[in-house]
Structures are given as structure tokens and as C-alpha cells.
N, C-alpha and C positions, 0 to 999 in steps of 0.2 A: 503493499499500500504506499502511494505517496503521501506523506502528510505536508509538504511544502514544496513549491517550485516556482522559482522566477529566474529569467536569465535570458540573455541574447548579446550578440555581439557588441553593442551599442549600450548595454546596462551598465550602470555604475550603481551598486548596492554600498552604501553608506554606513557609517555607524549606526546609526537610527534604524534602518531600515534593516539590517542586519539581525539588531536585537529584535526587532518586531517581526520579522520572519521567523527565527528561532523559535522565540517564544510562542508563536502561533503555532507551530508544529508543537512543542511541549505540551502546549494545552491540550492539544488532541490527545494525547497521548494519558493523560490523567495522573493522579497522585502515584509517585513512587517513593519506597522508602530504603532501598540500597540501591544506588547506581556508580557503576564504574564508567569511567570515560576513558576512551583508546586514542589518544591523539597523537600525532608526529612528532618527532624530536628535534632539537635547534636545526636540523642540517634540511628542515623543510620550514624553515623560519616563515619565507614569504606565503607560506599556503593559508597564512590568517587563523589557522587552529590554534595559536595559542591565544588570540582575542575571542573566539568561540569558547573557548575551554575557560576563559573567567569567566563569559558570559553564562555557561553551564553552572559554573559554582555561584553565582548571584542569584540563579533560578532556584537552584536546590537547597542551595544553603548546608547543613548537616546532613542533610539527605545524602549528598555526595560523598563516597565514602572511601573510595580509591581512584587513584590516577596512573594510569599504566602507560607512560610513552613508550610507542611501538618502535623500539631499536632497532629489532634484527639484528643483526651482528655489531651494529655500532656502540661506541663507548657510551657507557652512563652519562647523562646530562650530569654538570656542576649546579653548586647550588645558585651561582651566579646566573648560569644559564638558563635555568628554571626561572628564576625572578624577572629575568627579562623578557623570557616569552610569554610567561602565565602569570602576567602582574596581578597582583592583590589575592592570590591564592596561598593559603599554609603549606610551608613545606612538606608539613608531616601526611600529606594526602598522597604524596609522590610514591612510587614503587618502582623497584628497576627490574626490568626484564634481564633476567640471565638465561641467553638463548641455550647454552650447554647444561645447565641444570634445571630451569624451573618449568619443563613441559611436559604434557603427556600426550600420548597419540590417541586420538581419539577417534580415529578410523583408518581403514587402508583402500586406496584406489587402487583396484585389479590392473596388474600388467598388462591383460588385454584391453583395458580400456587406454593405456598409456601408448599401446602399440598402434591403436585405431585413431588415436588424435594425431600421433607424430608421424602417421605414413610406416610404421614398421620400423621407423629411425629406432626407437627407443622402446624397451618392453619390460623395464623395472616396474616394480609396484611402487605406490606415492604414499608415505604415511603422512596424513593431515593432523599435524602438532600444534598446540596451543599452550599457551601460558596457563598454569594451573588454576590461577586465579582467574582467567577469562572461563574457563570450562566449569570449573567446579566452586566459585566463589559464594555461590549462593543470590547473585546480584537479580532484584526484578527489572533492570534495566543496562543495557550495556550499549554505551553512544560511540561508535566509531566515527572519528574527526578527521577530515584530510582533504587535501586537493586532487582533482581528477586533471591528469596531465600527460602529455606522452612519455611513454617509459619504454627502456631498454631493454628490460627482461619480460614483462609482461603486457608490453604494446600501451597500454595507457594504466596509468598508477591508481592506486587505491580501492575501493570496494572491500572485497575479501582478502584482499593481499594484505591489508594494513593486519588482518587478523593473521592468517598462516603464513605469514613472513615476519611482518611486524612483530609479532610475539611468539613465532614459530620457532622450533628446534633445528638442531644440525642437519640430520637427515633432509628434514621436509625443506628447508632453504638450500641446501646441496642441489637436492635431484630437481627440484623446481627451477632453479637458476641455470641446470646443464639443458634442461627440455628448450628453455627458451634459447640457448646458443646454440643447439644443434637445428632449431626450427629456424635460425637466422637472423639476425638483429635486422636488417634491411626489409626482414619480411615480417616483422615484429611490432617494429616503432610505429605508435601510431594507430593499431589496430585494437579495436576492442573483444574482436572475436579472434581467440587464435590458441593452440594447445596449451599453453601456459593457463589461461583465464578459463579454458574448460575443465581442465584439472581441479582449481581451487572451486569453479562452480558445483563439479560433482560433490566435493567434499563438503560443500555448504548445505546441497539438498539432502546428503544422505546422512550427515555425522551432527548437525549443529542447529537444526529447523525448530529445536526444543529451547534453543536460546534467545533470550528478548533482546535481541541487536538490531539496533536502527543507525542506519548511516546517514551520518551530515557529511555533504559533500559540498566542495567551494570550485567554481573555476576562475583562476585569477589572470588578469591579461594586461598589458599596458594600455594607458589613454593616448591621446594624441602628443602629450607633454612626453611620454616615455615614462610617467608613473605607473606603479602595480595598481591596479584597482578588481575590486570583486565584480566579475562580469555575471556570475551565476550561483545561487543557492538551491540545493536540492537535497530533501531530507527525506527518507523512506526506509522500509525494510524489506525491499523486494529487489531483483534485479534492473526493474526498471529506473530504479532511481541512478544506478549506474549508466544505463544506457543513455540516460537523458544528458547527464553531464559530459560522458563522453563524447558524446554528439556536438554539444557547444564546444568540448574544450579544441575539439578539432578544426573550428571555424575560428577560435579565438588564438590560439596557441600553435598554430601550424603555419609557416610562411613557405611558399612556393615561389622560385624561381624560374626564368624563362633560360636563364644559362647558368651553369655552375660557376662556383665561385672560387676565385685565384687565391686570395688571402683573406684569412678569418683571423680576428684578433677576440680573445675572449677573456674577462676578467672573472677570477674566482675569490667571491668575497671572502676576506680571512677569518671570519665569524662563523661561517659555515660550509668552507672547503680547506681542511687540513690534511688531505689524503687522496691519491690519485683512484683510491675506490671510491669515492665520490666526486673529485674532480674531473674524472674520465668524461662525467657527463659532458666537458666541452667536446668530447669527441665525437660520443654517443649522439647527439644531438645536430650535431651540423656534418655527420659523414655522407650523409645523401647528399647535401649541397656543396661539397667539396670538388673540385674539378680533378682529375687525374692530374698528378704532379703538382697539386695544390700544396699551399702553407696553412698549417693551424698553429697558431704562435697562443699560447695560453700564459697569462700572468696571474701568478698563483702565489702571492705574498704570504700566505698562510699554510704553505705547502710543508709539512714534517714527517711526514710517513707515506706508506706505498697502501698499507691496509688498517683498516679501524680495527680488527681483530689483531693480536701478535701474533699467530699463526698464518692467516690468511698473508699478514705484513711480511714473515718470514718466506713464505712462498711464493711472493710476487717476485721479492728480490731474487729469487735463487733462478724463477722459470723466467721472467721478463714476458715483456708485449710482443712476442716474435711471429705471431700469423696463427691461423687456424692448423695447417699440417704439424707444424712444430710442437704446439700444444697436445694434439690430439696424440702426437707420438711419444711426448713426455708423459702423457696421462696412460698410453698402454704401459710404459717401461716404470712408473713409478706409483707403488702403494699410496703414499703420503697426498698425492693427488687424487688418485681413486677415492679417499676418504674426504677429500675438500673438493667437492665438485662444483661449488659455486666460486671457489677461487678460479678453476680452468676455465668456468663461463665468463668470467670476468677476465682474464688473460686473453680470451677470443674476442670479449667484446671492445677491450681497450686497444686492439691491434686494427691498424690500417689497412693489413694485408698487403703493404709496401705501394699502396696506391696514392697516398697523399704523406707529407711529413706533417710530425707534430714535436713543435719545440717549447718544451717547458720552462718557464722562468719561475723558479723556485725561492719562498724565503728562506727557508731552513733545512733544505738538500744541497748536497754538493752537486758538482759537475760530474764526478764521477759515480754518485749514486745514481742519477738521471739518466746518464748514457748507458747505465749497466742493466737496465730494464728494458732497451733500446728507443728510447727518446732521444731527439736533440736536446741541445743545452743553450740557455743564453742567459747572461746576466740581469737579474731582474731590474736593477736599478739604470742600467742602462737602456733597457729596453723600454721601461715605463718613460723616459725621456722622450725617445721615438712615439711611443704609442701612449698617450697620455690618458688615465681612464675618465680624469676630470676635465679634458678637454673634448675628448670624443663624444660624439652623439651614437645614439643605438641607430645600427643600420650602416647605410654605406659614408663612407667619410672619404673627402679628397685630400690628401696631405700635402704639405707646402713643398714637396719634390714632386708632385702630380701622381705620385703612388695612390690608387685605390684600395681600400680596404672594407672588410666589413664587420663591424664592431657589436658584441653582445657582451652586456655587462652580467647576466645572469643564464647561464643555459639550462638551469634548471625549469625556467618559465615557458620553453618553448621547444618546438622542432622545427628543421630548416630542411628544404630539399628543392634539388632542381627539379624541372618537368619531367627532365628523362629518366631518372629514378624511379619514377610512378609508374613508369610502363611496364 
């Protein structure tokens, strides 16, 4: 059932409209006494989920018992990050999702179904895993909050991904990521219907229909001045809430060019992007727009590591972004990669397959470290003098030397492609 829907390519949902829309839906749900909220963490700061969670606390007050940020494999948020993203909410309400220890398998998607949806490429079964608090916490309302936007692993982010990946466990996260990698990143980006989503939908339909889950989805885009604004708000408890948001997101967040881009400069906000695990969104979201032999320059002042998780960080450093054939060969020969399929999937996603180059300009990694994982390196300070984020405008820029570049201030907010890649 859809409890609230509003949105279009030109809609701007301000603070008052957001609160009114949200509370209209909550009123329809009736009184609740034990509420769990599952928002994203600070790596999705611009989703407006923090603001929405604060409004939920304002509405439910003491009936909001738990807030479980959907960390997935990310590091837990610090107190400072929680205060910034979720203003006005007591810190004692926040729980930490430990993806290696805090999960329970709620059901298993059979290998026969995985084979069917992947065209026979994979036939392993998939465990649907959730944080124990989500599955057996005894809540009478579970609110899953987040932004629907193109995503490299599951086509379009959010809906039940927030549960089965955001609060999932090692095997569930690893295997779901690998399904996306095998299907192919350029076949999955921006697609609401794909093998990974079908797998999660199977789990929702068969294993958690009894849970009182309601999804709160935003669609966020840029206005004419380049400011991020909420274009859509969709609240409901069935697949339609995701379908509606995904349809609008493609209109708001997907940019198609008549010709491929020769040079793209991406800025990674240091408060949001500290690893290539997240920072490689600069590659994922632009790869379909990049010209063959084009250049992607990534300004990454906060970059200090490769993986958010220590073991995944180690595997990225060891195997590097060397393309699909090299990664699959390493997978065949190394048990540690077989046990960390999400890392293997990430290595595939983060490679350009030699089609275009990626130059990272990190704030806290050395040239040796960057080049060891098969990226090019450039000095951050020197590069920013040439490509100053404070002076560049979103989109096409012509520099003083006549050079044309395309600038993206946050790769997590969209998807870019040339028309020829959509054929």
C-alpha cells in the first residue's frame, strides 16, 4: 500500500512539505509503541535520511526505541557524525550493525532460482540475512529510510537492499554483490529490474512478509543553481513504493550525452568519501559516459584507505583493480577471495577494463599505494590548482587554456552515459 507519494522532475519538497508528507503517512499507520528506524549512514548524507529520521523522532518521541544505521560493511559512525547527520536525537538510541556477528539467516533463496535469473551464470543458493534486531526485535513498526538513486550493484539503490545488504551478513552481502558483478555493471546500472533485485524480492516475499516494514524513499536531484533538493517522497509497504521512486530517479538522476566525454573531473567530499570502496562511485557512475582512451580525474582529499572493512582493504591492496579476467583468475586460485565475493565484485566494478584511465589525487595515500592497485596518481594540491572545485561549475567547463572538462561535485547523486552505451 502507498501511504504517501509526491514528486516530479520539477518538484521541490522543502522542509515544511517534507514534514507534512511524512506525518500524513505516519498518521495513516496509527499508533505504534515500539518503532525501529533503519536509515543509511553518513556515506549517504545527501539522501536527507538524517533529516527524516530526526522528524521521525519528533513524531514518535519515546515510542522510537531503536535506530540502526544500515552500515553494510562500512565502519560504524562516530558520535560526531551521528550528531551532524541526525540532529536532536539522543545518542543512546543508536545501535551498531556488526555485519560479521549480529545477523541471522531468515531463509534461503534456492540455487535453482539463482540459476534461472542469472541465465545459468551462477547456481549457488543465497542466504537472506538480517540483523537480529530487525528480525526478532519485537517492533510493531520498522521504518526503512533512504534515497533511490542509480547503483552499481543493484541497479537502483534502496528498498529491500537497505535491509538485506545494509543490515545483512557476510555471505549474503558477498554473494549478492557477485551476482551483480557477473551480470555486468553496465547492464545493471539504472535498471530497477535485474537479477540482484529479483533475488532480494524473492526473499522479501517468502521470508519477511510478517515484519511491519514501511519504506520511506526520497529522490534527490539538483535545481538550476546546482543545489541538491528533494524531488520526490514515496512512503509505502509494497514494491510499488520502490517502482515509483525508481521511475522518477531515472528522470532526475540520469544524464545522457550525445557524445562520450573525453575528460571528467570528480570531487569526493572528504566527509563522505574516505575509501575507494566508496570513492569508486566516481568510476561506476561515469563509466558509460567515458570515451575510449578518455581520462577520469578523481579529487579525493579524504581518501585514506581502500576498503571500509580491514579484511576487504587488505584484499584490494593485494589484488588491485586489474580487470575482470585477472580478477576471475585470482578468484579461481585463491580461497580468500572465494570467501570474500563482495571484494572480488568490487575489484571488477572498479576496473575500467583498460578502456579509459583513472587518475586518483588522494589526500592521505601515497603514489606507491595508488599505483599498486593499478590507478594513476597525481598530486592533490597541484591538481586542484588546475581543477579548483571552488571555481568549477557542475557540468561542462572550459578552462583558461581552452581545455573542456565535465565536472561532477558528487558522483553518488547521479548516473551519466553516452547515448551509444544505451544501445
